[in-house]
N, C-alpha and C positions, 0 to 999 in steps of 0.2 A: 524471551530469548532473542538475542541479536544473531544475525548472520552475516558472515564476512562477505563483502561484495566481490572479493576476488576469487576465493577458493570455496565459498559456499558452505563453510564449516560453521555449526551453531556453537554459541558460547553463552555463558550466564550474562545476566543484564549488567553486572558489575564490572565486567571485563572491558578494558580499554583497547587492547590489542589482540589480534588473532594469534592463536597459539601455533597454527600451522605455518602461516606465511609471514607473520609479523606486522602486517598492515593494520593501520588504525581502523577500529570498528566505527560504523555510523552512529549518530546520536540516536537515542531511544525514540520510538514512534510517538510517544506521549508529547515530546517536546515540539514535534513537527505539527501535531494536531493543535496544540495550544497556538503556535504560530499562525495557523490558518484561521482558527477562531479569532484571534486578535485582528487580523486583516479584515475579516468578514464584519466584525463589529465596528471597526474604524471606518470601513466603507459606508455602512448604513448611518453611522453618526454624522459623517461629513455630508451624506446626501440629506439628512433631515436638517442640518444646520444650513446647507445650501438653499433648500426649499424655504425655510423660515425667513432667511435674508431676502430672498427674491420676493416673498409674498409683501414685505414691508418696503422693499427698495423700489420696485416697479412703480411707474406712475399708474393713477387710477383713472 
């Protein structure tokens, strides 16, 4: 269930606007979790690539 950030009224997940105040409802929480997971995976992937490049690029 979505909650309006302005009037705190709960709505169904399919609703796009609040029935009470007419303001747009926030995105579902699942999309924000996916966004956080994507940044987490991207960070670790970049770190691994950086370490791999530095292992071969630094003089021995």
